[in-house]
C-alpha positions in Angstrom: 9.5 2.1 -10.8 8.2 0.6 -7.6 9.9 -2.6 -6.5 8.3 -5.4 -4.5 9.4 -8.7 -2.9 7.5 -11.9 -3.1 6.8 -13.7 0.1 4.3 -16.1 1.8 1.5 -15.0 4.0 2.7 -17.5 6.6 5.9 -15.6 7.2 4.9 -12.1 8.4 8.3 -11.8 10.2 9.9 -11.0 6.9 7.9 -7.8 6.2 10.2 -5.6 8.3 13.2 -7.1 6.5 11.7 -6.3 3.2 10.9 -2.7 4.2 14.3 -2.1 5.7 15.9 -3.4 2.5 14.2 -0.6 0.5 11.3 -2.4 -1.2 8.1 -0.4 -1.8 5.6 -3.3 -1.2 5.2 -7.0 -0.9 3.7 -9.6 -3.2 2.1 -12.8 -1.7 0.6 -16.0 -3.2 -3.1 -15.7 -4.0 -3.8 -19.3 -3.2 -2.1 -19.0 0.2 -4.0 -15.8 0.9 -7.4 -17.2 0.0 -6.8 -20.5 1.8 -5.1 -19.1 5.0 -7.0 -19.5 8.2 -8.1 -16.3 9.9 -5.3 -16.3 12.4 -2.6 -16.5 9.7 -4.3 -13.8 7.6 -4.7 -11.4 10.6 -1.1 -11.9 11.6 0.0 -11.0 8.0 -2.2 -8.0 7.9 -1.1 -6.7 11.3 2.6 -7.0 10.2 1.9 -5.0 7.1 0.2 -2.2 9.1 2.9 -2.2 11.8 5.6 -1.7 9.1 3.6 0.7 7.0 3.6 -1.6 4.0 1.0 -2.9 1.6 0.7 -6.2 -0.3 0.1 -4.6 -3.7 0.1 -7.8 -5.7 -0.4 -11.6 -5.5 1.0 -14.3 -7.7 0.0 -18.0 -8.2 -3.7 -17.1 -8.8 -5.1 -20.6 -9.3 -3.6 -23.8 -7.8 -3.4 -26.9 -9.9 -6.4 -28.5 -8.2 -8.6 -25.8 -9.8 -8.3 -26.8 -13.5 -10.0 -24.4 -15.9 -10.2 -25.7 -19.4 -12.9 -28.3 -19.9 -14.1 -27.8 -16.3 -17.0 -26.0 -14.7 -15.0 -22.8 -14.0 -18.3 -20.9 -13.4 -19.2 -23.0 -10.4 -19.6 -21.6 -6.9 -16.4 -23.3 -5.6 -14.3 -21.4 -8.1 -16.0 -18.0 -7.6 -15.9 -18.4 -3.8 -12.1 -19.0 -4.0 -11.6 -15.9 -6.1 -14.0 -13.8 -3.9 -12.3 -14.7 -0.7 -8.8 -13.9 -1.9 -9.8 -10.7 -3.6 -11.8 -9.5 -0.5 -8.8 -10.1 1.7 -6.6 -8.5 -1.0 -8.5 -5.3 -0.8 -8.0 -5.2 3.0 -4.2 -5.2 2.5 -3.9 -2.8 -0.4 -3.8 -5.3 -3.4 -3.9 -3.8 -6.9 -2.8 -6.8 -9.1 -3.3 -10.5 -9.2 -1.0 -12.5 -11.4 -2.6 -15.3 -13.6 0.4 -17.6 -14.2 -1.1 -20.9 -12.8 0.5 -23.2 -15.4 -1.1 -26.4 -14.1 -4.5 -24.8 -13.7 -4.6 -23.3 -17.2 -3.0 -26.1 -19.3 -4.8 -27.3 -22.4 -5.7 -31.0 -21.9 -4.7 -33.5 -24.5 -7.3 -33.7 -27.2 -8.4 -30.1 -26.8 -7.3 -27.6 -29.4 -5.2 -24.6 -28.6 -8.0 -22.4 -30.0 -10.6 -23.9 -27.8 -8.3 -23.6 -24.8 -7.8 -20.0 -25.6 -11.5 -19.4 -26.0 -12.2 -20.9 -22.6 -9.5 -19.0 -20.8 -10.7 -15.8 -22.3 -14.3 -16.5 -21.2 -13.1 -17.5 -17.7 -11.2 -14.2 -17.3 -13.9 -12.1 -18.8 -17.1 -13.6 -17.3 -15.8 -15.0 -14.0 -12.7 -13.3 -12.9 -13.1 -9.7 -14.1 -16.4 -8.9 -12.4 -15.2 -10.1 -9.0 -11.8 -8.3 -9.4 -13.7 -5.1 -10.5 -15.7 -5.2 -7.3 -12.5 -4.9 -5.2 -10.7 -2.5 -7.5 -8.1 -5.2 -8.6 -6.5 -5.8 -12.0 -5.6 -9.3 -13.2 -2.4 -9.7 -15.3 -1.8 -12.7 -17.5 1.7 -14.2 -17.0 3.4 -15.8 -20.0 5.3 -18.9 -18.9 8.0 -21.0 -20.4 6.8 -24.0 -22.4 7.9 -26.5 -19.8 5.5 -24.8 -17.3 2.6 -24.1 -19.6 1.4 -25.3 -23.0 -0.5 -22.1 -23.7 0.5 -18.4 -23.4 4.3 -18.4 -23.7 5.1 -14.8 -24.8 4.0 -11.3 -23.8 2.2 -10.8 -27.1 0.2 -14.0 -26.5 -0.5 -12.8 -22.9 -1.7 -9.5 -24.3 -3.9 -11.3 -26.9 -5.6 -13.3 -24.1 -6.2 -10.1 -22.1 -7.8 -8.5 -25.2 -9.8 -11.7 -25.8 -11.4 -11.3 -22.3 -12.8 -8.0 -23.4 -12.3 -6.4 -20.0 -10.2 -3.4 -19.1 -9.1 -4.8 -15.8 -7.4 -7.8 -17.5 -3.9 -7.0 -18.8 -0.5 -8.7 -19.2 2.6 -9.2 -17.1 6.3 -9.5 -18.2 8.5 -11.9 -16.3 12.2 -11.6 -17.1 12.8 -15.3 -16.4 10.0 -16.4 -18.8 11.1 -14.1 -21.6 12.8 -16.8 -23.7 11.2 -15.7 -27.0 10.6 -12.1 -26.0 12.9 -9.1 -25.8 12.7 -5.6 -24.5 11.4 -4.4 -27.8 8.4 -6.6 -27.5 7.6 -4.9 -24.2 8.0 -1.5 -25.7 5.6 -2.4 -28.5 3.0 -3.4 -25.9 2.8 0.1 -24.4 -0.2 0.3 -22.2 -0.7 -3.4 -22.0 2.0 -4.4 -19.5 0.9 -3.4 -16.0 3.0 -5.5 -13.7 6.3 -7.4 -13.9 8.6 -9.9 -12.2 12.3 -9.8 -12.2 15.0 -12.4 -11.4 18.4 -13.5 -12.8 17.4 -15.4 -15.9 20.9 -16.8 -16.3 22.5 -19.6 -14.3 24.7 -18.7 -11.3 26.2 -21.2 -8.9 24.0 -23.9 -10.3 20.8 -21.8 -9.6 18.6 -20.6 -12.4 16.1 -17.8 -11.7 18.1 -16.7 -8.7 18.0 -13.3 -7.0 19.5 -10.5 -9.0 22.8 -9.5 -7.4 24.9 -7.5 -9.8 24.5 -5.2 -12.8 27.2 -7.2 -14.5 25.3 -10.5 -14.6 22.4 -9.2 -16.9 21.1 -6.1 -18.5 18.5 -5.4 -15.8 18.4 -1.7 -16.6 17.4 -2.4 -20.2 14.4 -4.5 -18.9 13.4 -1.8 -16.4 13.7 0.9 -19.0 11.5 -1.0 -21.4 8.9 -1.5 -18.6 8.8 2.2 -17.8 8.4 3.0 -21.5 5.5 0.6 -21.7 3.9 2.4 -18.7 4.4 -0.4 -16.1 4.9 1.0 -12.6 5.6 -2.1 -10.5 8.1 -4.9 -10.6 8.4 -7.7 -8.0 11.3 -9.9 -7.3 10.2 -13.5 -7.9 13.2 -15.8 -7.6 14.7 -18.9 -6.0 16.7 -18.1 -2.8 19.6 -19.7 -1.1 19.3 -17.6 2.1 16.1 -15.4 2.0 17.2 -12.6 4.4 20.6 -12.2 2.7 19.2 -12.4 -0.8 16.4 -9.9 0.0 19.0 -7.4 1.3 21.5 -7.8 -1.5 18.9 -7.5 -4.2 17.4 -4.5 -2.5 20.8 -2.8 -2.9 20.9 -3.7 -6.6 17.4 -2.4 -7.3 18.1 0.9 -5.6 20.6 1.5 -8.5 17.8 1.0 -11.0 15.3 3.5 -9.6 
């Protein structure tokens, strides 16, 4: 398993810390990458090169001000946003883009779940997939908790949406924090469909939920990683809420080294 750390493109000074803490790659925010001015992007790219790292994934694909369902998602503004982020992604070694984007993909009141699902499948298949394919990038659907999204809340639903798109470069992601109704057996059953993952501490610790994993005693992280490896997933990024980023990155790096 390759482990990555989520970070923002505006903080390239953390890349050395991430490398020194034993991570294999970094994961940035797609919206931040696409919207960053040239100076910020070049600084981020230079720090990756200097440290021999790649940004192999990006999360937060579509911001809330780019709503999809019942909007003209085939317009030039949307495709330009995707194109710019993916073109930059190829320059820095990106392989996966995570389609969580709860606010962007929500089903508006008065629209049926089925119609929302149909539009999301069409958006991924007809708009996203061709651009991603041009840059050698896969897109993975991220199931979210119901309080974050009113559609696609389990890994099986995420896989169903990927299949509905009809494209081989659209797959599913498993995020440990969001797996309220899933378990490791669900991941195992989806062998070949889970291509990327996120890890965090899904239990509450010191008043923080979705914190950085710190101890093998706090959760069965090994069971999660074993299920991912069985399913054929090769990457897993830490996506968590921090209290002190440098300390959290280093401590979690030590934990993950025990899971390799």
